[in-house]
Structure formats: structure tokens, C-alpha cells
Backbone as numpy.savetxt, mean C-alpha at the origin, in Angstrom:
# Nx Ny Nz CAx CAy CAz Cx Cy Cz
-18.89 -27.69 5.31 -18.55 -28.22 4.00 -19.80 -28.78 3.34
-19.95 -28.49 2.07 -21.04 -29.08 1.29 -20.64 -30.50 0.89
-21.57 -31.45 1.10 -21.30 -32.86 0.80 -22.25 -33.31 -0.30
-21.69 -33.90 -1.35 -22.48 -34.48 -2.43 -22.06 -35.94 -2.61
-23.02 -36.84 -2.51 -22.70 -38.26 -2.67 -22.73 -38.63 -4.15
-21.60 -39.14 -4.62 -21.47 -39.55 -6.02 -21.04 -41.00 -6.02
-21.91 -41.86 -6.56 -21.66 -43.31 -6.56 -21.41 -43.85 -5.16
-22.16 -43.29 -4.22 -22.07 -43.77 -2.85 -20.90 -43.23 -2.06
-20.07 -42.40 -2.69 -18.91 -41.83 -1.99 -19.11 -40.33 -1.79
-18.86 -39.85 -0.58 -19.05 -38.41 -0.32 -17.92 -37.57 -0.94
-18.31 -36.49 -1.57 -17.35 -35.52 -2.08 -17.60 -34.20 -1.37
-16.53 -33.57 -0.91 -16.67 -32.37 -0.10 -16.31 -31.12 -0.93
-17.14 -30.09 -0.76 -16.92 -28.83 -1.49 -17.02 -27.66 -0.51
-15.96 -26.88 -0.41 -16.05 -25.70 0.48 -16.96 -24.65 -0.12
-17.76 -24.02 0.70 -18.65 -22.97 0.25 -18.46 -21.76 1.15
-18.90 -20.63 0.67 -18.77 -19.39 1.43 -20.14 -18.77 1.60
-20.43 -18.38 2.82 -21.71 -17.74 3.13 -21.45 -16.28 3.43
-22.12 -15.41 2.72 -21.95 -13.98 2.90 -23.24 -13.37 3.42
-23.13 -12.68 4.54 -24.28 -12.00 5.11 -24.16 -10.50 4.87
-25.15 -9.94 4.21 -25.14 -8.51 3.90 -26.09 -7.80 4.86
-25.56 -6.92 5.66 -26.38 -6.19 6.62 -27.07 -5.02 5.95
-28.20 -4.61 6.48 -28.91 -3.45 5.90 -28.01 -2.22 5.89
-27.99 -1.55 4.76 -27.20 -0.33 4.65 -25.82 -0.53 4.07
-25.35 -1.79 3.98 -24.00 -2.02 3.48 -23.88 -1.80 1.98
-24.99 -1.83 1.27 -24.94 -1.62 -0.17 -24.89 -0.15 -0.53
-25.14 0.71 0.42 -25.21 2.14 0.14 -23.92 2.84 0.51
-23.65 3.95 -0.16 -22.52 4.78 0.19 -22.86 5.57 1.45
-21.82 5.89 2.22 -22.06 6.64 3.45 -22.75 7.96 3.16
-22.35 8.58 2.03 -22.92 9.88 1.72 -24.41 9.78 1.39
-24.86 8.57 1.02 -26.26 8.40 0.66 -27.11 7.86 1.81
-26.46 7.56 2.93 -27.19 6.99 4.05 -27.88 8.09 4.86
-29.04 7.75 5.35 -29.73 8.67 6.24 -28.97 8.74 7.56
-28.97 9.89 8.23 -28.22 10.03 9.49 -28.54 8.97 10.51
-29.80 8.54 10.57 -30.17 7.55 11.58 -29.61 6.16 11.27
-29.12 5.95 10.03 -28.57 4.65 9.65 -27.05 4.58 9.76
-26.41 5.71 10.04 -24.96 5.72 10.11 -24.43 4.82 11.23
-25.12 4.85 12.37 -24.69 4.03 13.50 -24.79 2.56 13.14
-25.88 2.17 12.47 -26.04 0.78 12.05 -24.95 0.39 11.06
-24.62 1.29 10.15 -23.59 1.02 9.15 -22.24 0.75 9.82
-21.88 1.59 10.79 -20.61 1.42 11.47 -20.59 0.13 12.28
-21.72 -0.20 12.91 -21.78 -1.43 13.69 -21.61 -2.67 12.81
-22.18 -2.61 11.61 -22.13 -3.76 10.71 -20.77 -3.93 10.06
-20.04 -2.85 9.94 -18.74 -2.93 9.27 -17.58 -2.93 10.24
-17.84 -2.92 11.52 -16.79 -2.95 12.53 -17.08 -4.05 13.55
-17.28 -5.25 13.06 -17.60 -6.37 13.93 -16.32 -6.89 14.59
-16.41 -7.19 15.87 -15.26 -7.71 16.60 -14.92 -9.12 16.12
-13.68 -9.54 16.38 -13.24 -10.85 15.91 -14.07 -11.98 16.51
-14.36 -11.88 17.82 -15.12 -12.95 18.45 -16.53 -13.06 17.86
-17.07 -11.91 17.43 -18.38 -11.95 16.79 -18.31 -12.61 15.43
-17.20 -12.40 14.74 -17.01 -13.06 13.45 -16.95 -14.57 13.62
-16.22 -15.02 14.64 -16.11 -16.45 14.89 -17.48 -17.05 15.25
-18.25 -16.33 16.03 -19.58 -16.81 16.38 -20.45 -16.94 15.14
-20.32 -15.96 14.23 -21.09 -16.00 13.00 -20.70 -17.21 12.15
-19.39 -17.48 12.12 -18.91 -18.64 11.36 -19.46 -19.93 11.94
-19.51 -20.01 13.27 -20.03 -21.21 13.92 -21.51 -21.42 13.62
-22.24 -20.32 13.44 -23.68 -20.43 13.22 -24.06 -20.59 11.75
-23.10 -20.45 10.86 -23.42 -20.53 9.44 -24.07 -21.85 9.04
-23.56 -23.02 9.50 -24.18 -24.28 9.06 -25.67 -24.38 9.33
-26.14 -23.71 10.37 -27.56 -23.80 10.69 -28.43 -23.12 9.64
-27.81 -22.27 8.80 -28.56 -21.60 7.75 -28.99 -22.59 6.67
-28.17 -23.59 6.46 -28.42 -24.55 5.38 -29.22 -25.74 5.91
-30.52 -25.73 5.73 -31.38 -26.82 6.16 -31.62 -27.76 4.97
-30.53 -28.40 4.54 -30.63 -29.18 3.31 -31.42 -30.47 3.48
-31.36 -31.03 4.69 -32.04 -32.31 4.90 -33.55 -32.17 4.78
-34.06 -30.98 5.01 -35.50 -30.76 4.92 -35.94 -30.38 3.51
-34.99 -30.19 2.63 -35.30 -29.78 1.26 -35.40 -31.04 0.38
-36.59 -31.31 -0.20 -36.75 -32.52 -1.02 -35.81 -32.55 -2.23
-35.54 -31.41 -2.80 -34.64 -31.35 -3.95 -33.23 -31.78 -3.56
-32.77 -31.29 -2.39 -31.43 -31.64 -1.91 -31.36 -33.12 -1.52
-32.43 -33.63 -0.93 -32.44 -35.05 -0.57 -32.35 -35.92 -1.82
-33.06 -35.52 -2.86 -33.04 -36.30 -4.10 -31.65 -36.30 -4.74
-30.97 -35.17 -4.64 -29.62 -35.07 -5.21 -28.54 -35.52 -4.24
-28.98 -35.94 -3.03 -28.06 -36.42 -1.99 -27.04 -35.34 -1.61
-27.59 -34.14 -1.42 -26.77 -33.03 -0.97 -27.00 -32.81 0.51
-25.94 -32.59 1.25 -26.07 -32.35 2.68 -24.97 -31.39 3.12
-25.03 -31.01 4.39 -24.05 -30.09 4.96 -23.37 -30.77 6.13
-22.04 -30.82 6.10 -21.26 -31.38 7.19 -20.85 -30.24 8.11
-21.40 -30.25 9.32 -21.14 -29.15 10.24 -19.83 -29.29 11.00
-19.37 -30.49 11.20 -18.12 -30.69 11.95 -16.93 -30.66 10.99
-15.80 -30.15 11.44 -14.62 -30.09 10.57 -14.16 -31.47 10.12
-13.60 -31.53 8.95 -13.06 -32.78 8.43 -11.67 -32.98 9.02
-11.38 -34.19 9.42 -10.07 -34.49 10.01 -9.08 -34.78 8.88
-8.14 -33.88 8.74 -7.10 -34.04 7.72 -5.74 -33.77 8.36
-4.72 -34.28 7.70 -3.36 -34.04 8.19 -2.96 -32.61 7.85
-2.35 -31.97 8.80 -1.92 -30.58 8.58 -0.59 -30.35 9.27
0.11 -29.36 8.79 1.39 -28.99 9.36 1.36 -27.52 9.72
1.75 -27.22 10.93 1.78 -25.84 11.39 3.17 -25.25 11.09
3.17 -24.20 10.30 4.43 -23.55 9.95 4.74 -22.44 10.94
6.00 -22.24 11.15 6.42 -21.12 11.99 6.11 -19.81 11.29
5.79 -18.77 12.04 5.49 -17.49 11.39 6.71 -16.99 10.62
6.48 -16.34 9.48 7.61 -15.85 8.68 8.39 -14.77 9.41
9.62 -14.63 9.03 10.50 -13.63 9.63 11.04 -12.71 8.54
11.23 -11.47 8.89 11.83 -10.50 7.97 13.30 -10.35 8.35
14.14 -10.54 7.38 15.57 -10.47 7.66 16.18 -9.28 6.92
16.75 -8.38 7.68 17.43 -7.22 7.12 18.94 -7.42 7.25
19.69 -6.48 6.74 21.14 -6.59 6.77 21.68 -6.56 8.19
21.00 -5.85 9.05 21.51 -5.68 10.41 20.64 -6.29 11.50
19.51 -6.90 11.13 18.66 -7.48 12.17 17.58 -8.37 11.56
16.96 -9.19 12.41 15.84 -10.02 12.01 14.61 -9.58 12.80
13.46 -9.60 12.15 12.23 -9.16 12.78 11.22 -10.30 12.73
10.70 -10.67 13.88 9.69 -11.73 13.97 8.36 -11.13 14.41
7.25 -11.67 13.91 5.95 -11.12 14.32 5.62 -11.49 15.76
4.78 -10.68 16.37 4.35 -10.97 17.74 3.21 -11.98 17.72
2.58 -12.20 18.86 1.53 -13.21 18.97 0.32 -12.89 18.10
0.16 -11.61 17.72 -0.96 -11.21 16.87 -0.59 -11.16 15.40
0.64 -11.57 15.09 1.06 -11.59 13.70 1.55 -10.26 13.17
1.83 -9.31 14.06 2.28 -7.99 13.61 3.79 -7.88 13.76
4.39 -7.24 12.74 5.83 -7.00 12.80 6.08 -5.62 13.40
6.92 -5.56 14.41 7.30 -4.28 14.99 8.64 -3.87 14.37
8.54 -3.14 13.29 9.74 -2.78 12.54 10.16 -1.36 12.91
11.36 -1.24 13.38 11.92 0.09 13.65 12.64 0.52 12.38
11.94 1.28 11.55 12.48 1.62 10.24 13.73 2.50 10.31
14.01 3.06 11.48 15.18 3.93 11.60 16.47 3.11 11.62
16.43 1.87 12.14 17.66 1.10 12.29 17.79 -0.03 11.27
16.73 -0.38 10.59 16.81 -1.48 9.63 17.52 -1.03 8.35
18.35 -1.92 7.82 19.07 -1.64 6.59 18.85 -2.78 5.61
18.69 -2.44 4.34 18.47 -3.44 3.32 19.79 -4.09 2.91
19.71 -5.37 2.49 20.90 -6.06 2.01 21.45 -5.39 0.76
20.59 -5.13 -0.18 21.03 -4.56 -1.45 20.03 -3.50 -1.90
20.11 -2.30 -1.36 19.13 -1.26 -1.72 19.31 -0.80 -3.16
18.24 -0.32 -3.75 18.32 0.28 -5.07 19.09 1.59 -4.95
19.83 1.92 -5.98 20.64 3.13 -5.91 20.38 4.02 -7.11
20.52 5.30 -6.88 20.39 6.30 -7.94 21.67 7.14 -7.88
22.56 6.89 -8.84 23.87 7.54 -8.81 23.78 9.02 -9.16
23.00 9.33 -10.19 22.92 10.71 -10.66 21.49 11.22 -10.59
21.27 12.20 -9.76 19.96 12.81 -9.64 20.14 14.29 -9.31
19.10 15.04 -9.57 19.12 16.48 -9.33 17.86 16.91 -8.61
18.01 17.86 -7.72 16.88 18.50 -7.05 16.84 19.95 -7.51
15.77 20.34 -8.16 15.69 21.66 -8.79 14.52 22.43 -8.20
14.82 23.59 -7.64 13.77 24.48 -7.13 13.49 25.55 -8.16
12.24 25.62 -8.60 11.83 26.70 -9.49 11.59 27.93 -8.63
12.36 28.96 -8.90 12.39 30.15 -8.05 10.99 30.70 -7.81
10.67 30.89 -6.53 9.36 31.40 -6.14 9.51 32.19 -4.84
8.82 33.31 -4.71 8.92 34.10 -3.47 8.32 33.38 -2.27
7.54 32.33 -2.50 6.88 31.65 -1.40 7.70 30.49 -0.83
8.72 30.03 -1.58 9.53 28.90 -1.11 11.00 29.29 -1.14
11.64 29.33 0.01 13.05 29.65 0.09 13.90 28.42 -0.15
15.16 28.64 -0.52 16.04 27.51 -0.80 16.33 26.70 0.46
16.41 27.35 1.61 16.63 26.63 2.87 15.46 25.70 3.18
14.25 26.17 2.91 13.07 25.32 3.11 13.12 24.12 2.19
13.57 24.35 0.97 13.68 23.27 -0.02 14.71 22.23 0.43
15.86 22.65 0.94 16.88 21.71 1.39 16.43 20.93 2.63
15.61 21.55 3.48 15.06 20.82 4.63 14.14 19.70 4.15
13.35 20.01 3.13 12.50 18.96 2.55 13.36 17.85 1.94
14.45 18.22 1.27 15.34 17.22 0.66 15.93 16.29 1.71
16.25 16.84 2.87 16.79 16.02 3.95 15.77 14.97 4.37
14.53 15.40 4.53 13.46 14.46 4.90 13.21 13.45 3.78
13.20 13.93 2.55 12.95 13.05 1.40 14.05 12.01 1.27
15.29 12.44 1.45 16.44 11.53 1.33 16.39 10.44 2.40
16.08 10.81 3.63 15.99 9.83 4.71 14.85 8.84 4.47
13.71 9.36 4.02 12.56 8.49 3.77 12.86 7.52 2.63
13.50 8.01 1.57 13.85 7.14 0.45 14.80 6.04 0.89
15.77 6.39 1.74 16.74 5.41 2.24 16.05 4.33 3.05
15.10 4.73 3.89 14.37 3.76 4.72 13.53 2.81 3.88
13.16 3.23 2.69 12.34 2.40 1.81 13.18 1.71 0.73
14.49 1.66 0.93 15.32 0.88 0.04 15.83 1.58 -1.18
15.76 2.91 -1.24 16.28 3.66 -2.37 17.41 4.57 -1.88
18.62 4.29 -2.34 19.79 5.05 -1.93 20.10 6.13 -2.95
19.83 7.38 -2.58 20.13 8.52 -3.45 21.52 9.04 -3.10
22.43 8.94 -4.05 23.80 9.34 -3.81 23.90 10.85 -3.61
24.80 11.26 -2.70 25.03 12.67 -2.44 26.34 13.11 -3.10
26.47 14.40 -3.34 27.69 14.93 -3.92 28.70 15.24 -2.83
29.96 14.93 -3.10 31.02 15.21 -2.12 31.51 16.64 -2.26
31.66 17.29 -1.14 32.15 18.68 -1.11 33.17 18.76 0.00
34.44 18.52 -0.36 35.48 18.43 0.67 35.27 17.17 1.49
35.10 17.33 2.79 34.84 16.20 3.68 33.35 16.03 3.95
32.51 16.81 3.29 31.07 16.74 3.51 30.37 16.23 2.26
29.13 15.81 2.48 28.28 15.39 1.37 27.06 16.30 1.34
26.73 16.78 0.17 25.63 17.72 0.03 24.64 17.22 -1.00
23.45 17.78 -0.97 22.43 17.43 -1.95 22.77 18.06 -3.30
22.53 17.35 -4.39 22.74 17.93 -5.72 21.59 18.86 -6.08
21.48 19.93 -5.29 20.33 20.83 -5.43 20.76 22.15 -6.06
19.83 22.72 -6.78 20.07 24.02 -7.40 18.76 24.77 -7.51
18.87 26.07 -7.82 17.69 26.90 -8.00 17.81 27.60 -9.34
16.71 27.57 -10.12 16.72 28.22 -11.43 15.49 29.10 -11.57
15.56 30.11 -12.41 14.38 30.95 -12.66 13.26 30.11 -13.28
12.05 30.46 -12.94 10.89 29.72 -13.45 10.48 30.27 -14.82
11.35 30.09 -15.81 10.97 30.47 -17.15 11.28 29.31 -18.10
10.64 29.31 -19.23 10.69 28.18 -20.14 12.11 27.89 -20.60
12.88 28.91 -20.94 14.23 28.72 -21.46 15.14 28.02 -20.45
15.10 28.48 -19.20 15.95 27.91 -18.17 15.56 26.46 -17.84
14.27 26.22 -17.79 13.81 24.86 -17.50 14.20 23.92 -18.63
14.03 24.37 -19.86 14.40 23.56 -21.02 15.91 23.29 -21.02
16.70 24.31 -20.69 18.15 24.16 -20.63 18.56 23.15 -19.56
17.84 23.18 -18.43 18.14 22.23 -17.36 17.86 20.80 -17.82
16.76 20.59 -18.55 16.45 19.26 -19.07 17.54 18.77 -20.02
18.00 19.64 -20.90 19.02 19.26 -21.86 20.34 18.90 -21.17
20.73 19.68 -20.16 21.95 19.39 -19.42 21.82 18.06 -18.65
20.66 17.82 -18.09 20.44 16.57 -17.36 20.54 15.37 -18.31
19.97 15.51 -19.49 20.04 14.43 -20.47 21.46 14.19 -20.92
22.23 15.26 -21.14 23.61 15.14 -21.60 24.50 14.50 -20.54
24.16 14.68 -19.26 24.96 14.15 -18.16 24.39 12.86 -17.58
23.45 12.25 -18.30 22.87 10.95 -17.90 22.26 10.99 -16.51
21.57 12.08 -16.19 20.88 12.18 -14.91 19.68 11.24 -14.92
19.56 10.41 -13.87 18.52 9.38 -13.82 17.19 9.90 -13.26
17.27 10.91 -12.40 16.07 11.31 -11.67 16.16 12.80 -11.34
15.08 13.52 -11.59 15.02 14.95 -11.28 13.84 15.19 -10.35
14.13 15.80 -9.21 13.10 16.15 -8.24 12.87 17.66 -8.31
11.65 18.05 -8.65 11.33 19.47 -8.77 10.64 19.97 -7.51
10.94 21.21 -7.19 10.25 21.88 -6.10 9.65 23.18 -6.61
8.38 23.38 -6.33 7.73 24.61 -6.78 6.52 24.88 -5.89
6.02 26.08 -5.99 4.83 26.46 -5.24 3.60 25.90 -5.95
2.92 24.96 -5.29 1.79 24.29 -5.94 0.62 25.24 -6.21
0.60 26.38 -5.53 -0.50 27.33 -5.75 -0.21 28.29 -6.90
1.03 28.25 -7.41 1.40 29.17 -8.50 1.14 28.48 -9.83
-0.02 28.73 -10.41 -0.40 28.08 -11.66 0.50 28.52 -12.81
1.02 29.72 -12.75 1.87 30.22 -13.82 3.16 29.40 -13.91
3.78 29.12 -12.76 5.00 28.32 -12.74 4.70 26.90 -13.23
3.58 26.37 -12.79 3.22 25.00 -13.19 3.04 24.90 -14.70
2.39 25.89 -15.30 2.17 25.89 -16.76 3.50 25.99 -17.51
4.43 26.81 -16.99 5.74 26.93 -17.62 6.49 25.61 -17.56
6.37 24.96 -16.42 7.05 23.67 -16.25 6.51 22.64 -17.24
5.19 22.56 -17.36 4.57 21.60 -18.28 4.95 21.92 -19.72
4.94 23.18 -20.08 5.32 23.58 -21.44 6.76 23.19 -21.74
7.65 23.38 -20.77 9.05 23.03 -20.96 9.23 21.53 -21.10
8.49 20.79 -20.29 8.58 19.33 -20.34 8.11 18.82 -21.69
7.02 19.36 -22.17 6.52 18.95 -23.49 7.50 19.33 -24.60
8.21 20.41 -24.38 9.16 20.85 -25.39 10.37 19.95 -25.52
10.64 19.13 -24.48 11.80 18.24 -24.55 11.51 17.02 -25.40
10.25 16.79 -25.71 9.89 15.61 -26.49 9.81 14.39 -25.60
């Protein structure tokens, strides 16, 4: 702590000491090969080494030997200040079906497969649309939807499924990749208050992508 005497009373000011190692100012791509090892060593310091560095920081400030600091009555207090403190219990994450507490290192071991949110966000009306392409089959698209739906649920977004008898299915469809059909799909979605549309297309097919963008711009 930095100490400044004002009217005979010490005032304490926390300060931060930053040590910049050689090579840390440069990008990895600009570093010479022989300096890469030094760069990694400087940026991957172990915790105990960090604590040792913190302990040695006060020795950097030789204020008592500086005439300017003596005149201004500036000094460095190396020992911690004794203050009242309260130790709080580590925070806990509470889900609808379980509580998660951090371990001794402060890490939460969350099994995202079994945790459920109290009040997840919901999307009542959504559509999954595959723009017809010889490179992506509809079965492949529905497999992706299954993964996407599960991942969204684990992150607190509940995408409603359509009921089909006793089963629930994805609101998925396939349309030709032409401007008229895409535009028609947008208009139908707007008329039916669809909240979210998930598109599937071949990312390498620039022609389909351009048609999609043109159709989107055409909707205003």
C-alpha cells in the first residue's frame, strides 16, 4: 500500500505494479522463432510464481531512499493492513431440479444434460427451412435440428415442437432455392406470426446464398 502522510495522519492508497516481460508487446506472428519459448513462458506463469511476484513487489519501491518522496512524506507499507473482513460462502447455482456448488478450486461441475431452468425462454412459433441442395439431404438437416434443439434447451431456450398424433416433430420443410419460393415463405411466416426461422443451406453454394440474400432484401 502506498502511504502518504497528510497533517500527520497516514492515508493509504492501493497501487498496482505491472511487469512487462520482453516480447509481450509483440504479436506472436511478429516474434522471431527463438523468442516464442520466452513468450509462452512469460504468459503462462504458474499461480505460485504469481504469488511470489506479488510478495516481491514492495521491494521495487525504494521510496525511503528517494529525497523527493521523503519530502512529500511518501512511503510504502509492505505488511498488510489489519481490517475487519467477512468471509462469504461460495455462491451456488440453483436450477429447477438441482443445486450446484463450486469445488475447492471455485469451479462448478455442471452436468448440462440433467439441469433444468426454472423459467426457460420459449419460442412458440418457429420454422426450420432447408433450401434444396444436392449436397444436403433432408435427413441430414433433421439430424442437425435434433442437435440444435437439444443444445438450445440446455441453454434455456425452449423451441416448441409440432404435434403429430402422439409424436412431436420439428416444424421443418424443404423449398426450392429460388427467389419466388423464398419470398413466399417469408410472407407466410409473417402472416402466421412466426418468431424465428432457421435456414439450412450449402455454405459453399454461392448461388443459393445470393438468392437468399436477394429474397431477404425483397421483404423489406
